[in-house]
C-alpha positions as CSV (number, residue, x, y, z in Angstrom):
1,M,28.4,11.0,14.9
2,T,24.7,10.5,13.9
3,A,24.0,9.5,17.5
4,R,24.6,13.1,18.6
5,Y,21.8,14.3,16.4
6,E,18.1,13.9,16.2
7,T,16.2,13.8,12.9
8,V,12.9,15.8,12.6
9,I,10.6,15.0,9.7
10,G,7.3,16.3,8.5
11,L,5.5,15.2,5.4
12,E,3.2,16.9,3.0
13,V,1.2,14.3,1.1
14,H,-0.9,14.9,-2.0
15,A,-3.6,12.4,-2.7
16,Q,-5.5,12.5,-6.0
17,L,-9.2,11.9,-5.3
18,K,-11.1,9.2,-7.3
19,T,-13.7,11.4,-8.8
20,K,-14.8,11.0,-12.3
21,S,-14.6,14.7,-13.0
22,K,-12.2,17.5,-12.0
23,I,-12.6,19.8,-8.9
24,F,-13.9,22.9,-10.7
25,C,-15.1,21.7,-14.1
26,G,-16.7,18.7,-15.8
27,C,-13.6,17.3,-17.5
28,S,-12.7,13.7,-17.0
29,T,-9.9,12.7,-14.6
30,R,-9.0,9.6,-16.6
31,F,-5.3,8.9,-16.6
32,G,-3.2,8.0,-19.7
33,V,-5.2,9.8,-22.5
34,A,-3.6,11.9,-25.2
35,P,-2.0,15.2,-24.1
36,N,-4.5,18.0,-23.4
37,E,-7.5,15.8,-24.2
38,N,-9.2,16.2,-20.8
39,T,-9.3,20.0,-20.9
40,C,-11.8,22.9,-21.2
41,P,-11.8,26.7,-20.8
42,V,-12.0,26.3,-17.0
43,C,-9.0,24.0,-16.4
44,T,-6.9,25.8,-19.0
45,G,-7.5,29.2,-17.3
46,M,-9.3,31.0,-20.1
47,P,-10.4,34.6,-19.2
48,G,-14.0,35.0,-18.0
49,V,-14.7,31.4,-16.9
50,L,-15.9,30.6,-13.4
51,P,-15.2,27.5,-11.3
52,V,-18.0,25.3,-9.9
53,L,-17.0,23.1,-6.9
54,N,-17.3,19.4,-7.2
55,R,-19.5,18.2,-4.2
56,R,-17.8,14.7,-4.3
57,V,-14.4,16.3,-3.6
58,V,-15.8,17.9,-0.4
59,E,-17.3,14.5,0.7
60,F,-14.0,12.7,0.1
61,A,-11.9,15.3,1.9
62,A,-14.3,15.3,4.9
63,K,-14.3,11.5,5.0
64,M,-10.5,11.4,5.2
65,G,-10.6,13.9,8.0
66,L,-13.2,11.9,9.9
67,A,-11.1,8.7,9.4
68,I,-8.0,10.3,11.2
69,D,-10.0,12.1,13.9
70,C,-9.7,15.6,12.5
71,E,-11.9,18.5,13.4
72,I,-14.2,19.1,10.4
73,N,-14.5,22.8,10.0
74,R,-18.1,23.7,9.3
75,K,-16.9,26.7,7.3
76,S,-13.8,26.7,5.0
77,V,-12.5,29.1,2.4
78,F,-10.7,28.6,-0.9
79,A,-7.7,30.8,-1.6
80,R,-5.5,31.6,-4.5
81,K,-1.9,30.5,-4.2
82,N,0.1,32.7,-6.6
83,Y,3.1,31.6,-8.5
84,F,4.2,31.5,-12.2
85,Y,5.1,28.3,-14.0
86,P,4.3,27.0,-17.5
87,D,2.1,24.2,-16.2
88,L,-0.1,26.7,-14.2
89,P,-2.0,28.6,-16.9
90,K,-4.0,30.9,-14.5
91,G,-0.8,32.0,-12.7
92,Y,-2.3,30.8,-9.4
93,Q,-3.5,27.5,-7.9
94,T,-6.9,27.4,-6.2
95,S,-6.2,25.9,-2.8
96,Q,-7.1,26.5,0.8
97,F,-5.0,28.4,3.3
98,E,-6.2,30.0,6.6
99,L,-9.4,28.0,6.8
100,P,-9.0,24.4,5.5
101,I,-11.7,21.8,5.6
102,C,-10.0,19.6,8.3
103,E,-7.5,20.2,11.1
104,H,-5.8,18.6,14.1
105,G,-6.0,14.9,13.4
106,H,-3.5,12.0,13.9
107,V,-2.3,8.7,12.5
108,D,-1.0,5.9,14.7
109,I,2.0,3.9,13.5
110,V,4.2,1.0,14.8
111,T,7.9,0.8,14.1
112,G,10.4,-1.5,15.8
113,G,7.6,-2.8,18.0
114,A,6.9,0.7,19.4
115,A,3.6,2.6,18.9
116,R,3.8,6.3,17.9
117,R,1.1,8.9,17.2
118,I,1.9,11.3,14.4
119,G,-0.1,14.5,14.4
120,V,-1.8,15.8,11.3
121,T,-1.9,19.6,11.1
122,R,-4.5,20.0,8.4
123,I,-6.1,18.6,5.3
124,H,-7.1,21.0,2.5
125,M,-8.6,20.7,-0.9
126,E,-6.9,22.0,-4.0
127,E,-6.5,21.6,-7.8
128,D,-3.5,19.9,-9.3
129,A,-1.2,21.7,-11.8
130,G,-0.4,20.5,-15.3
131,K,2.7,18.6,-16.4
132,N,5.8,19.9,-18.2
133,I,7.3,17.5,-20.7
134,H,10.9,18.2,-21.7
135,S,12.1,16.7,-25.0
136,A,15.9,16.6,-25.6
137,A,15.3,15.2,-29.1
138,D,13.1,18.2,-30.1
139,N,15.1,20.7,-27.9
140,A,11.8,21.9,-26.6
141,S,9.4,21.7,-23.7
142,Y,5.7,21.0,-23.8
143,V,2.8,21.4,-21.4
144,D,0.1,18.8,-20.9
145,L,-2.9,20.2,-19.0
146,N,-4.8,17.0,-18.6
147,R,-3.8,17.0,-14.9
148,S,-4.7,20.7,-14.4
149,C,-7.7,21.0,-12.1
150,V,-7.6,17.3,-11.0
151,P,-8.8,17.2,-7.4
152,L,-6.3,16.7,-4.6
153,I,-6.2,16.8,-0.9
154,E,-3.0,17.8,0.8
155,I,-2.4,16.1,4.2
156,V,0.2,18.0,6.2
157,S,1.7,16.3,9.2
158,E,3.2,17.7,12.3
159,P,7.1,17.4,12.5
160,D,6.6,14.3,14.7
161,M,8.6,11.7,12.8
162,R,12.1,11.0,14.1
163,G,13.6,8.8,11.4
164,P,13.0,7.5,7.8
165,E,11.4,4.3,9.1
166,E,8.7,6.3,10.9
167,A,8.2,8.4,7.8
168,V,7.6,5.3,5.6
169,A,5.4,3.7,8.2
170,Y,3.3,6.9,8.4
171,L,3.0,7.1,4.6
172,K,2.0,3.4,4.4
173,A,-0.7,3.9,7.1
174,L,-2.0,7.0,5.3
175,R,-2.1,5.3,1.9
176,S,-3.9,2.3,3.4
177,I,-6.6,4.6,4.9
178,L,-7.1,6.4,1.7
179,V,-7.5,3.1,-0.3
180,Y,-9.9,1.7,2.4
181,L,-12.0,4.7,2.0
182,D,-12.0,4.2,-1.8
183,I,-11.2,7.9,-2.3
184,C,-7.7,7.5,-3.8
185,D,-6.1,4.6,-5.7
186,G,-2.7,5.1,-3.9
187,N,-0.7,4.7,-7.1
188,M,2.7,6.4,-6.4
189,E,4.1,5.6,-9.9
190,E,1.2,7.5,-11.6
191,G,1.5,10.3,-9.1
192,S,-1.9,9.9,-7.5
193,F,-0.2,9.5,-4.1
194,R,2.9,11.5,-3.7
195,C,4.7,13.4,-0.9
196,D,7.3,16.0,-0.1
197,A,9.5,15.6,3.0
198,N,10.6,18.4,5.2
199,V,13.8,17.2,6.9
200,S,16.1,18.8,9.6
201,V,18.5,17.7,12.3
202,R,19.3,19.1,15.7
203,P,21.6,18.1,18.5
204,V,20.1,15.6,20.9
205,G,18.4,17.5,23.7
206,Q,17.9,20.7,21.8
207,E,14.3,21.9,21.7
208,A,14.5,24.3,18.8
209,F,14.2,22.8,15.3
210,G,17.1,22.9,12.9
211,T,17.0,24.5,9.4
212,R,14.8,22.3,7.2
213,T,15.1,21.3,3.6
214,E,12.2,20.1,1.4
215,L,12.7,16.9,-0.6
216,K,10.8,16.3,-3.8
217,N,10.6,13.6,-6.5
218,L,9.8,10.9,-3.9
219,N,7.6,8.4,-5.9
220,S,8.1,5.2,-3.9
221,F,8.4,4.2,-0.3
222,K,11.9,3.0,-1.0
223,H,12.9,6.4,-2.4
224,V,11.4,8.2,0.6
225,Q,13.5,6.2,2.9
226,K,16.7,6.5,0.8
227,A,16.3,10.3,0.2
228,I,15.8,11.0,3.9
229,E,18.7,8.9,4.9
230,Y,21.0,10.7,2.5
231,E,19.7,14.1,3.5
232,V,20.2,13.5,7.2
233,E,23.8,12.5,6.6
234,R,24.4,15.5,4.3
235,Q,23.0,17.9,6.9
236,I,25.1,16.4,9.7
237,D,28.2,16.7,7.5
238,V,27.4,20.3,6.8
239,I,27.1,21.1,10.5
240,E,30.1,19.2,11.5
241,D,32.2,21.1,8.9
242,G,31.2,24.3,10.6
243,D,28.8,25.5,7.9
244,K,25.1,26.1,8.1
245,V,22.3,24.2,6.5
246,V,20.5,26.3,3.9
247,Q,16.7,26.3,3.7
248,E,15.9,25.1,0.2
249,T,14.0,22.7,-1.9
250,R,16.1,19.7,-3.1
251,L,15.4,17.0,-5.7
252,Y,16.2,13.4,-5.0
253,D,18.2,11.8,-7.9
254,V,17.1,8.2,-8.0
255,N,20.0,7.0,-10.1
256,K,22.7,8.6,-8.0
257,G,21.0,8.2,-4.6
258,V,21.6,11.8,-3.7
259,T,19.6,15.0,-3.2
260,Q,20.5,18.1,-5.2
261,S,19.6,21.7,-4.8
262,M,16.6,22.9,-6.8
263,R,15.6,26.3,-5.5
264,S,15.4,28.4,-2.3
265,K,12.5,27.3,-0.1
266,E,9.3,29.4,-0.5
267,E,7.4,30.6,2.5
268,A,3.6,31.3,2.7
269,D,4.3,35.0,2.1
270,D,6.0,34.2,-1.2
271,Y,2.7,32.9,-2.6
272,R,0.7,36.0,-1.6
273,Y,-2.4,33.9,-0.6
274,F,-5.8,35.7,-0.6
275,P,-9.4,34.4,-0.6
276,C,-10.6,33.3,-4.0
277,P,-13.2,35.8,-5.2
278,D,-14.8,33.2,-7.6
279,L,-15.8,30.7,-4.9
280,V,-18.0,31.5,-1.9
281,P,-17.1,30.1,1.5
282,L,-17.9,26.4,1.9
283,V,-20.4,25.8,4.7
284,L,-21.1,22.1,5.7
285,E,-24.4,21.0,7.1
286,E,-24.4,18.8,10.2
287,A,-26.5,16.2,8.4
288,W,-23.9,15.8,5.7
289,I,-21.1,15.2,8.2
290,A,-23.2,12.7,10.1
291,K,-24.0,10.9,6.9
292,W,-20.4,10.7,5.8
293,K,-19.3,9.5,9.2
294,G,-21.9,6.7,9.1
295,E,-20.5,5.6,5.7
296,L,-16.9,5.1,6.9
297,P,-15.8,1.5,6.5
298,E,-13.9,-0.5,9.1
299,L,-10.4,1.0,8.9
300,P,-7.1,-0.8,8.7
301,R,-6.0,-0.7,12.3
302,A,-9.4,-1.7,13.6
303,R,-9.6,-4.5,11.1
304,E,-6.1,-5.7,12.0
305,A,-7.0,-5.9,15.6
306,R,-10.2,-7.9,14.8
307,F,-8.2,-10.3,12.6
308,K,-6.0,-11.1,15.6
309,T,-8.9,-11.8,17.9
310,Q,-11.5,-13.3,15.5
311,Y,-9.1,-15.5,13.4
312,G,-6.2,-15.9,15.9
313,L,-3.7,-14.5,13.4
314,P,-0.2,-13.4,14.5
315,D,0.7,-9.7,14.3
316,D,2.6,-10.0,11.0
317,A,-0.1,-11.9,9.2
318,A,-2.8,-9.5,10.4
319,E,-0.8,-6.5,9.3
320,V,-0.1,-7.9,5.8
321,L,-3.6,-9.1,5.2
322,T,-5.2,-5.8,6.2
323,S,-2.7,-3.6,4.4
324,E,-4.9,-3.5,1.3
325,R,-8.7,-3.5,1.5
326,D,-9.1,-5.8,-1.5
327,L,-6.7,-8.3,0.1
328,A,-8.5,-8.2,3.4
329,D,-11.9,-8.7,1.7
330,Y,-10.5,-11.6,-0.3
331,Y,-9.2,-13.3,2.8
332,E,-12.5,-12.9,4.7
333,A,-14.4,-14.3,1.7
334,A,-12.2,-17.3,1.6
335,V,-12.5,-17.9,5.4
336,A,-16.3,-17.6,5.1
337,A,-16.2,-20.4,2.5
338,Y,-13.9,-22.6,4.8
339,P,-14.2,-21.3,8.3
340,A,-12.5,-24.3,9.9
341,E,-8.9,-23.2,8.9
342,P,-8.5,-19.3,9.0
343,K,-4.8,-19.6,9.8
344,K,-4.1,-22.1,6.9
345,I,-5.9,-19.8,4.5
346,A,-3.9,-16.9,5.8
347,N,-0.6,-18.9,5.2
348,W,-1.6,-19.8,1.6
349,I,-2.4,-16.2,0.8
350,M,0.7,-14.7,2.4
351,T,3.1,-17.2,0.9
352,E,1.8,-18.7,-2.3
353,V,-0.8,-16.1,-3.5
354,L,1.2,-12.9,-2.7
355,R,4.4,-14.4,-4.2
356,E,2.5,-15.0,-7.5
357,L,1.0,-11.5,-7.4
358,N,4.4,-9.9,-6.7
359,T,6.0,-11.8,-9.6
360,A,3.2,-10.6,-11.9
361,G,3.2,-7.0,-10.5
362,S,-0.5,-7.4,-9.7
363,R,-2.7,-6.6,-6.8
364,A,-5.5,-8.5,-5.0
365,A,-8.1,-6.7,-7.0
366,D,-6.7,-8.3,-10.1
367,L,-7.1,-11.9,-8.8
368,K,-9.1,-14.1,-11.2
369,L,-9.3,-17.0,-8.7
370,A,-12.4,-16.5,-6.6
371,P,-11.8,-16.6,-2.8
372,E,-14.2,-19.5,-2.6
373,K,-12.1,-21.5,-5.1
374,L,-8.9,-20.8,-3.0
375,A,-10.8,-22.0,0.0
376,S,-11.7,-25.2,-1.9
377,L,-8.1,-25.8,-2.7
378,V,-7.0,-25.4,0.9
379,R,-9.8,-27.7,2.0
380,M,-8.7,-30.4,-0.4
381,V,-5.1,-30.2,1.0
382,E,-6.3,-30.2,4.6
383,E,-8.6,-33.2,4.1
384,G,-5.7,-35.1,2.5
385,R,-7.4,-35.3,-0.9
386,I,-4.3,-33.8,-2.6
387,S,-0.9,-33.2,-1.3
388,A,0.3,-29.8,-0.3
389,K,2.9,-30.0,-3.1
390,S,0.2,-30.7,-5.7
391,G,-1.8,-27.8,-4.4
392,K,1.1,-25.4,-4.7
393,D,1.9,-26.8,-8.2
394,I,-1.5,-26.1,-9.6
395,L,-2.1,-22.7,-7.8
396,P,-0.3,-20.6,-10.5
397,E,-2.5,-22.2,-13.2
398,L,-5.6,-21.5,-11.1
399,L,-4.6,-17.9,-10.4
400,E,-4.1,-17.3,-14.1
401,S,-7.3,-19.0,-15.3
402,G,-9.6,-18.6,-12.3
403,G,-10.5,-22.3,-12.8
404,D,-12.0,-24.8,-10.5
405,P,-9.5,-26.8,-8.3
406,E,-11.7,-29.9,-8.2
407,A,-11.8,-30.0,-12.0
408,V,-8.0,-29.4,-12.4
409,V,-7.2,-32.1,-9.8
410,A,-9.4,-34.6,-11.6
411,A,-8.0,-33.7,-15.0
412,K,-4.4,-34.1,-13.9
413,G,-5.1,-37.2,-11.8
414,L,-3.6,-35.6,-8.7
415,A,-6.0,-37.0,-6.1
416,Q,-4.1,-38.5,-3.2
417,I,-4.3,-42.3,-2.5
418,S,-5.6,-42.7,1.1
419,D,-7.1,-46.2,0.6
420,T,-5.2,-48.3,3.3
421,S,-5.8,-51.6,1.5
422,A,-4.3,-50.3,-1.8
423,L,-1.4,-48.7,0.0
424,A,-0.8,-51.8,2.1
425,E,-0.2,-53.8,-1.0
426,D,2.4,-51.2,-2.3
427,I,4.1,-51.2,1.1
428,D,4.3,-55.0,1.3
429,G,5.9,-55.0,-2.2
430,I,8.5,-52.3,-1.2
431,L,9.4,-54.2,2.1
432,A,9.7,-57.5,0.3
433,A,12.0,-55.9,-2.3
434,N,14.3,-54.4,0.3
435,P,15.0,-57.1,3.0
436,K,18.4,-55.6,4.0
437,E,17.0,-52.2,4.7
438,V,14.1,-53.8,6.7
439,A,16.7,-55.7,8.8
440,D,18.8,-52.5,9.3
441,Y,15.7,-50.5,10.4
442,K,14.7,-53.2,12.9
443,A,18.3,-53.1,14.1
444,G,18.0,-49.5,15.1
445,K,18.6,-47.5,11.9
446,T,15.2,-45.7,12.1
447,K,16.3,-43.0,9.7
448,L,15.5,-45.5,7.0
449,M,11.9,-44.7,7.4
450,G,12.5,-41.8,5.0
451,F,13.9,-44.3,2.4
452,F,10.7,-46.4,2.6
453,V,8.4,-43.4,2.3
454,G,10.4,-42.2,-0.7
455,Q,10.0,-45.6,-2.4
456,I,6.3,-45.6,-1.8
457,M,5.9,-42.1,-3.1
458,R,7.9,-43.0,-6.2
459,R,5.8,-46.1,-6.8
460,T,2.6,-44.1,-6.5
461,K,3.9,-41.2,-8.5
462,G,3.7,-38.9,-5.4
463,Q,0.0,-39.5,-4.9
464,A,0.1,-41.6,-1.7
465,N,-1.1,-39.8,1.4
466,P,2.1,-39.3,3.4
467,A,0.3,-39.5,6.8
468,V,-1.3,-42.8,5.8
469,V,1.9,-44.2,4.4
470,N,3.9,-43.3,7.6
471,K,1.2,-44.9,9.8
472,L,1.1,-48.2,7.8
473,L,4.9,-48.4,7.5
474,A,5.3,-47.9,11.3
475,E,2.8,-50.7,11.9
476,K,4.3,-53.1,9.4
477,L,7.9,-52.5,10.5
478,K,7.2,-53.4,14.1
């Protein structure tokens, strides 16, 4: 049944900017402080106060626009978005409407091996609202205004995505760019990167869009995918039953895996936008835009392409290693310390290091082990000074302590034995102790080579160099 319908998705992404102070006042944006600690008369909406625009917010918004090829409007206007809710003390949100700072950009994604370009309608600056806290124990609701006036950019896509996988790919690409620019930490759990999804379905071949619903409470990539999948099935069922999809806002229930009606969907007219009389139009100078453009870092897709050509990495490795700026920086620093083996370093990071980080719930920025020390460990393995097993065994300790691999190997006596004369004596002893197996090997049972290698490794407590052992055994068993 779903094959007869096409899904249409557009996303509205809110990214909290990494400024030290709020967008219209000097209060701190620090997360996790006591309720209403980071507040003042401006962000609590006291009568008679006037907002002052944070220049850094303008810079960050413009840089995001430049990174995704938006047109940067030299003149933009702040507007009042009017609605009433307990966490909005002024009764309106200062945002942008008809004249935003950025328009007409795009983000390129790849899903299922196919490249797609997702249009971005606009990026505008706005202030965040506060937070309502509902206490069943107290039978009361509270308002925390710490988040009120925290700077946001809203990134509004075109309805160009055709499935939940594309929506997730677009979100990941967008988050990666924001983090690379160092203008947003991308933390979905804390709400500094969050999105609403507009979802509709239409019969395959129909040009007109179907009636859309807006999905909220999507605080992880997994929830985005699951919520859209459920909503698509729900809308198709409604249509197949002969009913009509209602335009509304729906909440995603994480525990039940369903979307539930929240309220009728508002349109722009419902908010009664008008230009904010307290803020003059924002006019950008060409010199500012040129300066910001020159400060842009190498962005994820460009870095991914370079990793493939410069280091010879396969697609999946290049994609993973460039997904986070800190991780890409860590990899390149390790390669700089041991340029002979970029692929081997990539393999160690993707398998061993990322597994430990995922287990600990940490990120590359939290790594205590310097990239040069990881390079030293990989070099020791590749040069045969320690076994790969020993290297993997001590890596968790190194990641936790940030210690020196050379010192740990010496302290634990893990150095591999590669001295051919010493190993030759051990091999002679093993062969002399197992005459039947030697005869069977020479009679054609070559699988016994594994038996002899195992005996040598046992005698040397796993410190014999396997390559040297195999070579010497092969010579002696001739």
